[in-house]
DRENDO-625449 format. One record per residue: x negated, y, z negated of N, C-alpha, C, CB in turn. Coordinates in steps of 0.05 Angstrom, whole numbers, plus 5000, padded with zeros to 4 digits. Glycine has a CB too. Layout:
N
{n.px = X	n.py = Y	n.pz = Z	ca.px = X	ca.py = Y	ca.pz = Z	c.px = X	c.py = Y	c.pz = Z	cb.px = X	cb.py = Y	cb.pz = Z}
...
***
This chain:
125
{n.px = 5168	n.py = 1454	n.pz = 2500	ca.px = 5188	ca.py = 1454	ca.pz = 2519	c.px = 5197	c.py = 1425	c.pz = 2524	cb.px = 5178	cb.py = 1466	cb.pz = 2544}
{n.px = 5180	n.py = 1405	n.pz = 2522	ca.px = 5188	ca.py = 1377	ca.pz = 2526	c.px = 5208	c.py = 1369	c.pz = 2505	cb.px = 5163	cb.py = 1359	cb.pz = 2525}
{n.px = 5205	n.py = 1378	n.pz = 2480	ca.px = 5224	ca.py = 1371	ca.pz = 2458	c.px = 5252	c.py = 1382	c.pz = 2464	cb.px = 5214	cb.py = 1383	cb.pz = 2430}
{n.px = 5253	n.py = 1406	n.pz = 2475	ca.px = 5280	ca.py = 1418	ca.pz = 2483	c.px = 5293	c.py = 1402	c.pz = 2505	cb.px = 5275	cb.py = 1448	cb.pz = 2493}
{n.px = 5277	n.py = 1394	n.pz = 2524	ca.px = 5287	ca.py = 1377	ca.pz = 2546	c.px = 5297	c.py = 1350	c.pz = 2535	cb.px = 5266	cb.py = 1373	cb.pz = 2568}
{n.px = 5281	n.py = 1337	n.pz = 2517	ca.px = 5289	ca.py = 1312	ca.pz = 2506	c.px = 5315	c.py = 1313	c.pz = 2490	cb.px = 5267	cb.py = 1303	cb.pz = 2489}
{n.px = 5318	n.py = 1335	n.pz = 2475	ca.px = 5343	ca.py = 1339	ca.pz = 2460	c.px = 5366	c.py = 1343	c.pz = 2479	cb.px = 5341	cb.py = 1364	cb.pz = 2441}
{n.px = 5363	n.py = 1359	n.pz = 2499	ca.px = 5384	ca.py = 1363	ca.pz = 2519	c.px = 5392	c.py = 1338	c.pz = 2533	cb.px = 5375	cb.py = 1385	cb.pz = 2539}
{n.px = 5373	n.py = 1322	n.pz = 2542	ca.px = 5378	ca.py = 1296	ca.pz = 2556	c.px = 5394	c.py = 1278	c.pz = 2536	cb.px = 5351	cb.py = 1283	cb.pz = 2565}
{n.px = 5383	n.py = 1274	n.pz = 2512	ca.px = 5396	ca.py = 1257	ca.pz = 2492	c.px = 5425	c.py = 1267	c.pz = 2486	cb.px = 5379	cb.py = 1257	cb.pz = 2465}
{n.px = 5428	n.py = 1293	n.pz = 2483	ca.px = 5455	ca.py = 1303	ca.pz = 2477	c.px = 5474	c.py = 1299	c.pz = 2500	cb.px = 5454	cb.py = 1334	cb.pz = 2470}
{n.px = 5465	n.py = 1302	n.pz = 2524	ca.px = 5483	ca.py = 1297	ca.pz = 2547	c.px = 5491	c.py = 1268	c.pz = 2548	cb.px = 5469	cb.py = 1305	cb.pz = 2574}
{n.px = 5473	n.py = 1249	n.pz = 2543	ca.px = 5479	ca.py = 1221	ca.pz = 2542	c.px = 5499	c.py = 1215	c.pz = 2520	cb.px = 5455	cb.py = 1205	cb.pz = 2539}
{n.px = 5493	n.py = 1225	n.pz = 2496	ca.px = 5509	ca.py = 1220	ca.pz = 2473	c.px = 5538	c.py = 1230	c.pz = 2476	cb.px = 5497	cb.py = 1233	cb.pz = 2449}
{n.px = 5540	n.py = 1255	n.pz = 2486	ca.px = 5567	ca.py = 1266	ca.pz = 2491	c.px = 5583	c.py = 1251	c.pz = 2510	cb.px = 5565	cb.py = 1294	cb.pz = 2500}
{n.px = 5570	n.py = 1241	n.pz = 2532	ca.px = 5585	ca.py = 1225	ca.pz = 2552	c.px = 5593	c.py = 1198	c.pz = 2541	cb.px = 5568	cb.py = 1221	cb.pz = 2578}
{n.px = 5575	n.py = 1186	n.pz = 2524	ca.px = 5582	ca.py = 1161	ca.pz = 2511	c.px = 5606	c.py = 1165	c.pz = 2492	cb.px = 5558	cb.py = 1150	cb.pz = 2494}
{n.px = 5606	n.py = 1187	n.pz = 2477	ca.px = 5628	ca.py = 1193	ca.pz = 2459	c.px = 5654	c.py = 1197	c.pz = 2475	cb.px = 5622	cb.py = 1219	cb.pz = 2442}
{n.px = 5653	n.py = 1211	n.pz = 2497	ca.px = 5676	ca.py = 1216	ca.pz = 2514	c.px = 5687	c.py = 1189	c.pz = 2525	cb.px = 5668	cb.py = 1235	cb.pz = 2538}
{n.px = 5670	n.py = 1173	n.pz = 2535	ca.px = 5679	ca.py = 1147	ca.pz = 2546	c.px = 5691	c.py = 1129	c.pz = 2524	cb.px = 5655	cb.py = 1133	cb.pz = 2560}
{n.px = 5679	n.py = 1128	n.pz = 2501	ca.px = 5689	ca.py = 1111	ca.pz = 2480	c.px = 5715	c.py = 1123	c.pz = 2469	cb.px = 5667	cb.py = 1107	cb.pz = 2457}
{n.px = 5718	n.py = 1148	n.pz = 2468	ca.px = 5744	ca.py = 1161	ca.pz = 2459	c.px = 5766	c.py = 1155	c.pz = 2478	cb.px = 5741	cb.py = 1191	cb.pz = 2456}
{n.px = 5761	n.py = 1156	n.pz = 2504	ca.px = 5781	ca.py = 1150	ca.pz = 2525	c.px = 5789	c.py = 1121	c.pz = 2522	cb.px = 5769	cb.py = 1155	cb.pz = 2553}
{n.px = 5769	n.py = 1103	n.pz = 2520	ca.px = 5775	ca.py = 1074	ca.pz = 2517	c.px = 5792	c.py = 1070	c.pz = 2493	cb.px = 5748	cb.py = 1058	cb.pz = 2514}
{n.px = 5785	n.py = 1080	n.pz = 2470	ca.px = 5801	ca.py = 1076	ca.pz = 2445	c.px = 5829	c.py = 1086	c.pz = 2447	cb.px = 5788	cb.py = 1090	cb.pz = 2422}
{n.px = 5832	n.py = 1109	n.pz = 2460	ca.px = 5861	ca.py = 1120	ca.pz = 2464	c.px = 5876	c.py = 1102	c.pz = 2482	cb.px = 5861	cb.py = 1149	cb.pz = 2475}
{n.px = 5865	n.py = 1092	n.pz = 2503	ca.px = 5879	ca.py = 1072	ca.pz = 2521	c.px = 5884	c.py = 1046	c.pz = 2507	cb.px = 5862	cb.py = 1067	cb.pz = 2546}
{n.px = 5867	n.py = 1038	n.pz = 2490	ca.px = 5870	ca.py = 1012	ca.pz = 2477	c.px = 5891	c.py = 1013	c.pz = 2453	cb.px = 5843	cb.py = 1003	cb.pz = 2466}
{n.px = 5889	n.py = 1035	n.pz = 2437	ca.px = 5906	ca.py = 1036	ca.pz = 2413	c.px = 5925	c.py = 1060	c.pz = 2412	cb.px = 5888	cb.py = 1037	cb.pz = 2387}
{n.px = 5925	n.py = 1077	n.pz = 2433	ca.px = 5941	ca.py = 1100	ca.pz = 2433	c.px = 5928	c.py = 1124	c.pz = 2421	cb.px = 5967	cb.py = 1093	cb.pz = 2420}
{n.px = 5940	n.py = 1147	n.pz = 2426	ca.px = 5927	ca.py = 1172	ca.pz = 2417	c.px = 5940	c.py = 1184	c.pz = 2392	cb.px = 5928	cb.py = 1193	cb.pz = 2440}
{n.px = 5957	n.py = 1169	n.pz = 2378	ca.px = 5970	ca.py = 1180	ca.pz = 2354	c.px = 5951	c.py = 1182	c.pz = 2330	cb.px = 5995	cb.py = 1162	cb.pz = 2346}
{n.px = 5929	n.py = 1168	n.pz = 2331	ca.px = 5909	ca.py = 1168	ca.pz = 2310	c.px = 5881	c.py = 1171	c.pz = 2324	cb.px = 5910	cb.py = 1143	cb.pz = 2293}
{n.px = 5863	n.py = 1186	n.pz = 2314	ca.px = 5837	ca.py = 1190	ca.pz = 2327	c.px = 5817	c.py = 1168	c.pz = 2324	cb.px = 5825	cb.py = 1215	cb.pz = 2317}
{n.px = 5825	n.py = 1144	n.pz = 2334	ca.px = 5808	ca.py = 1120	ca.pz = 2332	c.px = 5780	c.py = 1125	c.pz = 2345	cb.px = 5822	cb.py = 1096	cb.pz = 2346}
{n.px = 5779	n.py = 1138	n.pz = 2367	ca.px = 5755	ca.py = 1142	ca.pz = 2381	c.px = 5735	c.py = 1157	c.pz = 2365	cb.px = 5759	cb.py = 1157	cb.pz = 2407}
{n.px = 5742	n.py = 1178	n.pz = 2352	ca.px = 5724	ca.py = 1194	ca.pz = 2336	c.px = 5715	c.py = 1178	c.pz = 2311	cb.px = 5736	cb.py = 1221	cb.pz = 2328}
{n.px = 5733	n.py = 1163	n.pz = 2300	ca.px = 5726	ca.py = 1146	ca.pz = 2277	c.px = 5706	c.py = 1126	c.pz = 2285	cb.px = 5752	cb.py = 1132	cb.pz = 2265}
{n.px = 5710	n.py = 1112	n.pz = 2307	ca.px = 5691	ca.py = 1091	ca.pz = 2317	c.px = 5665	c.py = 1104	c.pz = 2323	cb.px = 5702	cb.py = 1076	cb.pz = 2342}
{n.px = 5664	n.py = 1127	n.pz = 2337	ca.px = 5640	ca.py = 1140	ca.pz = 2344	c.px = 5624	c.py = 1148	c.pz = 2319	cb.px = 5646	cb.py = 1164	cb.pz = 2360}
{n.px = 5637	n.py = 1158	n.pz = 2298	ca.px = 5623	ca.py = 1167	ca.pz = 2275	c.px = 5613	c.py = 1144	c.pz = 2259	cb.px = 5640	cb.py = 1184	cb.pz = 2259}
{n.px = 5628	n.py = 1121	n.pz = 2259	ca.px = 5617	ca.py = 1097	ca.pz = 2244	c.px = 5594	c.py = 1086	c.pz = 2258	cb.px = 5639	cb.py = 1076	cb.pz = 2241}
{n.px = 5596	n.py = 1083	n.pz = 2285	ca.px = 5572	ca.py = 1073	ca.pz = 2301	c.px = 5548	c.py = 1091	c.pz = 2299	cb.px = 5580	cb.py = 1069	cb.pz = 2330}
{n.px = 5553	n.py = 1117	n.pz = 2300	ca.px = 5532	ca.py = 1137	ca.pz = 2298	c.px = 5519	c.py = 1137	c.pz = 2271	cb.px = 5542	cb.py = 1166	cb.pz = 2304}
{n.px = 5535	n.py = 1133	n.pz = 2249	ca.px = 5524	ca.py = 1132	ca.pz = 2222	c.px = 5506	c.py = 1107	c.pz = 2219	cb.px = 5547	cb.py = 1132	cb.pz = 2202}
{n.px = 5515	n.py = 1085	n.pz = 2230	ca.px = 5500	ca.py = 1061	ca.pz = 2229	c.px = 5474	c.py = 1064	c.pz = 2244	cb.px = 5515	cb.py = 1038	cb.pz = 2241}
{n.px = 5475	n.py = 1076	n.pz = 2268	ca.px = 5452	ca.py = 1080	ca.pz = 2285	c.px = 5432	c.py = 1098	c.pz = 2273	cb.px = 5460	cb.py = 1092	cb.pz = 2312}
{n.px = 5441	n.py = 1120	n.pz = 2260	ca.px = 5421	ca.py = 1138	ca.pz = 2249	c.px = 5407	c.py = 1124	c.pz = 2225	cb.px = 5435	cb.py = 1166	cb.pz = 2239}
{n.px = 5421	n.py = 1109	n.pz = 2209	ca.px = 5408	ca.py = 1095	ca.pz = 2187	c.px = 5388	c.py = 1074	c.pz = 2198	cb.px = 5430	cb.py = 1081	cb.pz = 2170}
{n.px = 5396	n.py = 1061	n.pz = 2218	ca.px = 5379	ca.py = 1039	ca.pz = 2230	c.px = 5354	c.py = 1051	c.pz = 2243	cb.px = 5396	cb.py = 1023	cb.pz = 2252}
{n.px = 5358	n.py = 1071	n.pz = 2260	ca.px = 5336	ca.py = 1083	ca.pz = 2275	c.px = 5316	c.py = 1097	c.pz = 2257	cb.px = 5347	cb.py = 1103	cb.pz = 2296}
{n.px = 5327	n.py = 1114	n.pz = 2238	ca.px = 5308	ca.py = 1129	ca.pz = 2221	c.px = 5292	c.py = 1111	c.pz = 2203	cb.px = 5324	cb.py = 1149	cb.pz = 2204}
{n.px = 5303	n.py = 1089	n.pz = 2192	ca.px = 5288	ca.py = 1070	ca.pz = 2176	c.px = 5267	c.py = 1056	c.pz = 2193	cb.px = 5306	cb.py = 1050	cb.pz = 2163}
{n.px = 5275	n.py = 1047	n.pz = 2217	ca.px = 5255	ca.py = 1035	ca.pz = 2235	c.px = 5233	c.py = 1054	c.pz = 2242	cb.px = 5268	cb.py = 1025	cb.pz = 2261}
{n.px = 5241	n.py = 1079	n.pz = 2248	ca.px = 5221	ca.py = 1098	ca.pz = 2256	c.px = 5201	c.py = 1105	c.pz = 2234	cb.px = 5235	cb.py = 1123	cb.pz = 2266}
{n.px = 5209	n.py = 1103	n.pz = 2209	ca.px = 5192	ca.py = 1110	ca.pz = 2187	c.px = 5178	c.py = 1084	c.pz = 2175	cb.px = 5208	cb.py = 1125	cb.pz = 2167}
{n.px = 5187	n.py = 1060	n.pz = 2181	ca.px = 5174	ca.py = 1037	ca.pz = 2168	c.px = 5162	c.py = 1018	c.pz = 2189	cb.px = 5195	cb.py = 1022	cb.pz = 2152}
{n.px = 5171	n.py = 1016	n.pz = 2213	ca.px = 5161	ca.py = 0996	ca.pz = 2231	c.px = 5152	c.py = 1007	c.pz = 2258	cb.px = 5181	cb.py = 0976	cb.pz = 2235}
{n.px = 5164	n.py = 1028	n.pz = 2267	ca.px = 5158	ca.py = 1038	ca.pz = 2295	c.px = 5141	c.py = 1063	c.pz = 2292	cb.px = 5184	cb.py = 1045	cb.pz = 2311}
{n.px = 5127	n.py = 1068	n.pz = 2313	ca.px = 5112	ca.py = 1093	ca.pz = 2314	c.px = 5125	c.py = 1111	c.pz = 2335	cb.px = 5082	cb.py = 1088	cb.pz = 2320}
{n.px = 5147	n.py = 1123	n.pz = 2328	ca.px = 5161	ca.py = 1140	ca.pz = 2347	c.px = 5147	c.py = 1167	c.pz = 2348	cb.px = 5190	cb.py = 1143	cb.pz = 2340}
{n.px = 5144	n.py = 1177	n.pz = 2371	ca.px = 5134	ca.py = 1205	ca.pz = 2373	c.px = 5156	c.py = 1224	c.pz = 2365	cb.px = 5124	cb.py = 1211	cb.pz = 2402}
{n.px = 5147	n.py = 1249	n.pz = 2358	ca.px = 5167	ca.py = 1269	ca.pz = 2352	c.px = 5188	c.py = 1273	c.pz = 2375	cb.px = 5154	cb.py = 1296	cb.pz = 2345}
{n.px = 5178	n.py = 1273	n.pz = 2398	ca.px = 5195	ca.py = 1276	ca.pz = 2422	c.px = 5216	c.py = 1253	c.pz = 2424	cb.px = 5177	cb.py = 1275	cb.pz = 2447}
{n.px = 5207	n.py = 1229	n.pz = 2421	ca.px = 5226	ca.py = 1205	ca.pz = 2421	c.px = 5246	c.py = 1207	c.pz = 2399	cb.px = 5210	cb.py = 1179	cb.pz = 2418}
{n.px = 5237	n.py = 1214	n.pz = 2374	ca.px = 5256	ca.py = 1217	ca.pz = 2352	c.px = 5276	c.py = 1239	c.pz = 2358	cb.px = 5241	cb.py = 1223	cb.pz = 2326}
{n.px = 5267	n.py = 1262	n.pz = 2369	ca.px = 5286	ca.py = 1284	ca.pz = 2375	c.px = 5306	c.py = 1275	c.pz = 2396	cb.px = 5270	cb.py = 1309	cb.pz = 2383}
{n.px = 5297	n.py = 1261	n.pz = 2417	ca.px = 5314	ca.py = 1251	ca.pz = 2438	c.px = 5335	c.py = 1233	c.pz = 2426	cb.px = 5297	cb.py = 1236	cb.pz = 2459}
{n.px = 5328	n.py = 1214	n.pz = 2409	ca.px = 5346	ca.py = 1193	ca.pz = 2399	c.px = 5364	c.py = 1205	c.pz = 2377	cb.px = 5330	cb.py = 1168	cb.pz = 2388}
{n.px = 5352	n.py = 1216	n.pz = 2356	ca.px = 5367	ca.py = 1224	ca.pz = 2333	c.px = 5381	c.py = 1251	c.pz = 2337	cb.px = 5349	cb.py = 1226	cb.pz = 2310}
{n.px = 5366	n.py = 1271	n.pz = 2343	ca.px = 5378	ca.py = 1298	ca.pz = 2346	c.px = 5396	c.py = 1300	c.pz = 2371	cb.px = 5355	cb.py = 1319	cb.pz = 2348}
{n.px = 5384	n.py = 1290	n.pz = 2393	ca.px = 5399	ca.py = 1291	ca.pz = 2419	c.px = 5421	c.py = 1271	c.pz = 2422	cb.px = 5381	cb.py = 1288	cb.pz = 2441}
{n.px = 5414	n.py = 1247	n.pz = 2425	ca.px = 5433	ca.py = 1225	ca.pz = 2430	c.px = 5453	c.py = 1221	c.pz = 2408	cb.px = 5418	cb.py = 1198	cb.pz = 2434}
{n.px = 5444	n.py = 1218	n.pz = 2383	ca.px = 5463	ca.py = 1213	ca.pz = 2361	c.px = 5477	c.py = 1238	c.pz = 2353	cb.px = 5449	cb.py = 1202	cb.pz = 2338}
{n.px = 5464	n.py = 1262	n.pz = 2356	ca.px = 5477	ca.py = 1287	ca.pz = 2351	c.px = 5498	c.py = 1293	c.pz = 2371	cb.px = 5457	cb.py = 1310	cb.pz = 2350}
{n.px = 5494	n.py = 1286	n.pz = 2396	ca.px = 5514	ca.py = 1290	ca.pz = 2416	c.px = 5536	c.py = 1269	c.pz = 2415	cb.px = 5502	cb.py = 1290	cb.pz = 2444}
{n.px = 5530	n.py = 1246	n.pz = 2404	ca.px = 5549	ca.py = 1224	ca.pz = 2403	c.px = 5569	c.py = 1227	c.pz = 2380	cb.px = 5535	cb.py = 1197	cb.pz = 2401}
{n.px = 5558	n.py = 1233	n.pz = 2356	ca.px = 5578	ca.py = 1238	ca.pz = 2333	c.px = 5587	c.py = 1266	c.pz = 2332	cb.px = 5565	cb.py = 1230	cb.pz = 2307}
{n.px = 5608	n.py = 1269	n.pz = 2318	ca.px = 5619	ca.py = 1296	ca.pz = 2316	c.px = 5636	c.py = 1301	c.pz = 2292	cb.px = 5635	cb.py = 1302	cb.pz = 2341}
{n.px = 5626	n.py = 1318	n.pz = 2274	ca.px = 5641	ca.py = 1325	ca.pz = 2250	c.px = 5663	c.py = 1345	c.pz = 2256	cb.px = 5624	cb.py = 1336	cb.pz = 2229}
{n.px = 5658	n.py = 1362	n.pz = 2276	ca.px = 5678	ca.py = 1383	ca.pz = 2282	c.px = 5703	c.py = 1370	c.pz = 2294	cb.px = 5666	cb.py = 1404	cb.pz = 2302}
{n.px = 5700	n.py = 1349	n.pz = 2309	ca.px = 5724	ca.py = 1336	ca.pz = 2319	c.px = 5740	c.py = 1323	c.pz = 2297	cb.px = 5716	cb.py = 1315	cb.pz = 2339}
{n.px = 5725	n.py = 1310	n.pz = 2278	ca.px = 5738	ca.py = 1298	ca.pz = 2255	c.px = 5754	c.py = 1320	c.pz = 2240	cb.px = 5717	cb.py = 1286	cb.pz = 2237}
{n.px = 5741	n.py = 1343	n.pz = 2236	ca.px = 5755	ca.py = 1364	ca.pz = 2221	c.px = 5780	c.py = 1374	c.pz = 2235	cb.px = 5736	cb.py = 1387	cb.pz = 2218}
{n.px = 5779	n.py = 1378	n.pz = 2261	ca.px = 5802	ca.py = 1387	ca.pz = 2276	c.px = 5824	c.py = 1366	c.pz = 2278	cb.px = 5793	cb.py = 1395	cb.pz = 2303}
{n.px = 5816	n.py = 1341	n.pz = 2282	ca.px = 5836	ca.py = 1320	ca.pz = 2283	c.px = 5850	c.py = 1317	c.pz = 2256	cb.px = 5823	cb.py = 1293	cb.pz = 2292}
{n.px = 5835	n.py = 1321	n.pz = 2234	ca.px = 5848	ca.py = 1321	ca.pz = 2207	c.px = 5868	c.py = 1344	c.pz = 2204	cb.px = 5827	cb.py = 1323	cb.pz = 2184}
{n.px = 5860	n.py = 1367	n.pz = 2213	ca.px = 5878	ca.py = 1390	ca.pz = 2213	c.px = 5904	c.py = 1384	c.pz = 2230	cb.px = 5863	cb.py = 1415	cb.pz = 2223}
{n.px = 5900	n.py = 1373	n.pz = 2253	ca.px = 5924	ca.py = 1366	ca.pz = 2270	c.px = 5942	c.py = 1346	c.pz = 2257	cb.px = 5915	cb.py = 1354	cb.pz = 2297}
{n.px = 5930	n.py = 1326	n.pz = 2244	ca.px = 5947	ca.py = 1306	ca.pz = 2229	c.px = 5962	c.py = 1320	c.pz = 2206	cb.px = 5929	cb.py = 1282	cb.pz = 2218}
{n.px = 5948	n.py = 1337	n.pz = 2192	ca.px = 5961	ca.py = 1350	ca.pz = 2168	c.px = 5983	c.py = 1369	c.pz = 2178	cb.px = 5940	cb.py = 1367	cb.pz = 2150}
{n.px = 5978	n.py = 1385	n.pz = 2198	ca.px = 5997	ca.py = 1405	ca.pz = 2207	c.px = 6021	c.py = 1391	c.pz = 2222	cb.px = 5984	cb.py = 1425	cb.pz = 2227}
{n.px = 6018	n.py = 1366	n.pz = 2230	ca.px = 6041	ca.py = 1352	ca.pz = 2242	c.px = 6056	c.py = 1336	c.pz = 2221	cb.px = 6032	cb.py = 1334	cb.pz = 2264}
{n.px = 6048	n.py = 1340	n.pz = 2196	ca.px = 6062	ca.py = 1326	ca.pz = 2173	c.px = 6052	c.py = 1298	c.pz = 2168	cb.px = 6090	cb.py = 1325	cb.pz = 2179}
{n.px = 6031	n.py = 1290	n.pz = 2180	ca.px = 6020	ca.py = 1263	ca.pz = 2177	c.px = 5999	c.py = 1262	c.pz = 2154	cb.px = 6007	cb.py = 1252	cb.pz = 2203}
{n.px = 6007	n.py = 1269	n.pz = 2130	ca.px = 5988	ca.py = 1271	ca.pz = 2108	c.px = 5976	c.py = 1244	c.pz = 2102	cb.px = 6002	cb.py = 1282	cb.pz = 2083}
{n.px = 5991	n.py = 1223	n.pz = 2104	ca.px = 5980	ca.py = 1196	ca.pz = 2098	c.px = 5959	c.py = 1188	c.pz = 2118	cb.px = 6003	cb.py = 1174	cb.pz = 2098}
{n.px = 5965	n.py = 1193	n.pz = 2143	ca.px = 5945	ca.py = 1187	ca.pz = 2165	c.px = 5920	c.py = 1204	c.pz = 2162	cb.px = 5957	cb.py = 1191	cb.pz = 2193}
{n.px = 5924	n.py = 1229	n.pz = 2155	ca.px = 5901	ca.py = 1248	ca.pz = 2151	c.px = 5884	c.py = 1238	c.pz = 2129	cb.px = 5911	cb.py = 1276	cb.pz = 2146}
{n.px = 5896	n.py = 1230	n.pz = 2106	ca.px = 5881	ca.py = 1220	ca.pz = 2083	c.px = 5866	c.py = 1195	c.pz = 2090	cb.px = 5900	cb.py = 1215	cb.pz = 2060}
{n.px = 5880	n.py = 1176	n.pz = 2104	ca.px = 5867	ca.py = 1152	ca.pz = 2113	c.px = 5843	c.py = 1158	c.pz = 2130	cb.px = 5886	cb.py = 1133	cb.pz = 2127}
{n.px = 5846	n.py = 1176	n.pz = 2148	ca.px = 5826	ca.py = 1183	ca.pz = 2168	c.px = 5801	c.py = 1194	c.pz = 2154	cb.px = 5837	cb.py = 1203	cb.pz = 2188}
{n.px = 5806	n.py = 1214	n.pz = 2136	ca.px = 5783	ca.py = 1226	ca.pz = 2122	c.px = 5768	c.py = 1206	c.pz = 2105	cb.px = 5791	cb.py = 1250	cb.pz = 2106}
{n.px = 5783	n.py = 1191	n.pz = 2089	ca.px = 5771	ca.py = 1171	ca.pz = 2071	c.px = 5757	c.py = 1148	c.pz = 2086	cb.px = 5793	cb.py = 1159	cb.pz = 2052}
{n.px = 5770	n.py = 1139	n.pz = 2108	ca.px = 5757	ca.py = 1118	ca.pz = 2123	c.px = 5732	c.py = 1129	c.pz = 2139	cb.px = 5777	cb.py = 1105	cb.pz = 2144}
{n.px = 5734	n.py = 1154	n.pz = 2148	ca.px = 5711	ca.py = 1165	ca.pz = 2163	c.px = 5687	c.py = 1167	c.pz = 2144	cb.px = 5718	cb.py = 1193	cb.pz = 2174}
{n.px = 5692	n.py = 1178	n.pz = 2120	ca.px = 5669	ca.py = 1182	ca.pz = 2102	c.px = 5660	c.py = 1155	c.pz = 2090	cb.px = 5676	cb.py = 1201	cb.pz = 2080}
{n.px = 5679	n.py = 1139	n.pz = 2082	ca.px = 5672	ca.py = 1114	ca.pz = 2069	c.px = 5657	c.py = 1097	c.pz = 2089	cb.px = 5696	cb.py = 1099	cb.pz = 2058}
{n.px = 5669	n.py = 1091	n.pz = 2112	ca.px = 5657	ca.py = 1074	ca.pz = 2133	c.px = 5631	c.py = 1087	c.pz = 2143	cb.px = 5677	cb.py = 1070	cb.pz = 2156}
{n.px = 5630	n.py = 1113	n.pz = 2145	ca.px = 5605	ca.py = 1127	ca.pz = 2155	c.px = 5583	c.py = 1123	c.pz = 2136	cb.px = 5610	cb.py = 1157	cb.pz = 2159}
{n.px = 5587	n.py = 1127	n.pz = 2111	ca.px = 5566	ca.py = 1124	ca.pz = 2090	c.px = 5558	c.py = 1094	c.pz = 2089	cb.px = 5576	cb.py = 1134	cb.pz = 2062}
{n.px = 5578	n.py = 1077	n.pz = 2088	ca.px = 5572	ca.py = 1048	ca.pz = 2087	c.px = 5555	c.py = 1040	c.pz = 2112	cb.px = 5599	cb.py = 1032	cb.pz = 2086}
{n.px = 5561	n.py = 1051	n.pz = 2134	ca.px = 5547	ca.py = 1044	ca.pz = 2159	c.px = 5518	c.py = 1053	c.pz = 2159	cb.px = 5561	cb.py = 1055	cb.pz = 2183}
{n.px = 5513	n.py = 1077	n.pz = 2146	ca.px = 5485	ca.py = 1086	ca.pz = 2142	c.px = 5469	c.py = 1065	c.pz = 2126	cb.px = 5484	cb.py = 1113	cb.pz = 2128}
{n.px = 5482	n.py = 1056	n.pz = 2104	ca.px = 5469	ca.py = 1037	ca.pz = 2086	c.px = 5464	c.py = 1010	c.pz = 2101	cb.px = 5487	cb.py = 1033	cb.pz = 2061}
{n.px = 5484	n.py = 1002	n.pz = 2117	ca.px = 5482	ca.py = 0977	ca.pz = 2131	c.px = 5460	c.py = 0979	c.pz = 2152	cb.px = 5509	cb.py = 0969	cb.pz = 2144}
{n.px = 5460	n.py = 1000	n.pz = 2168	ca.px = 5439	ca.py = 1003	ca.pz = 2188	c.px = 5411	c.py = 1005	c.pz = 2176	cb.px = 5445	cb.py = 1027	cb.pz = 2204}
{n.px = 5408	n.py = 1019	n.pz = 2154	ca.px = 5383	ca.py = 1021	ca.pz = 2141	c.px = 5375	c.py = 0994	c.pz = 2129	cb.px = 5385	cb.py = 1042	cb.pz = 2119}
{n.px = 5394	n.py = 0980	n.pz = 2117	ca.px = 5387	ca.py = 0954	ca.pz = 2105	c.px = 5379	c.py = 0933	c.pz = 2126	cb.px = 5412	cb.py = 0943	cb.pz = 2090}
{n.px = 5393	n.py = 0933	n.pz = 2149	ca.px = 5386	ca.py = 0914	ca.pz = 2170	c.px = 5358	c.py = 0921	c.pz = 2181	cb.px = 5408	cb.py = 0915	cb.pz = 2193}
{n.px = 5353	n.py = 0946	n.pz = 2184	ca.px = 5327	ca.py = 0954	ca.pz = 2195	c.px = 5304	c.py = 0946	c.pz = 2175	cb.px = 5326	cb.py = 0985	cb.pz = 2200}
{n.px = 5309	n.py = 0948	n.pz = 2149	ca.px = 5289	ca.py = 0940	ca.pz = 2129	c.px = 5282	c.py = 0910	c.pz = 2128	cb.px = 5299	cb.py = 0948	cb.pz = 2102}
{n.px = 5302	n.py = 0893	n.pz = 2135	ca.px = 5297	ca.py = 0864	ca.pz = 2133	c.px = 5289	c.py = 0851	c.pz = 2159	cb.px = 5322	cb.py = 0850	cb.pz = 2123}
{n.px = 5287	n.py = 0867	n.pz = 2181	ca.px = 5279	ca.py = 0856	ca.pz = 2206	c.px = 5250	c.py = 0846	c.pz = 2204	cb.px = 5282	cb.py = 0876	cb.pz = 2229}
{n.px = 5244	n.py = 0824	n.pz = 2216	ca.px = 5215	ca.py = 0813	ca.pz = 2214	c.px = 5197	c.py = 0831	c.pz = 2231	cb.px = 5213	cb.py = 0783	cb.pz = 2224}
***
């Protein structure tokens, strides 16, 4: 039962962080491109690489802590379904170039961020 509560608490925090960052990005750069989701997914990809490498090489995280951080917080923070729908919206509005840029940058930066997070976690003293 504690694991379920940990996931729920982490997910609530992650979802609210995602919402706040998305609102901030839309206010900063406008809503014509899904900057908020892109930023969230890049940060989340970095964080999951960083946290999971630290958890397996340097830290002794309990299962509950790992579930709270990775499954709950980062799962609630990042969102592939939003990326998919925003791509659909860009395509159906005729913005093929923006849709292509969004998909390629989301996957490219996301994967690169996992490697960066994992790499930094590995070299920490």
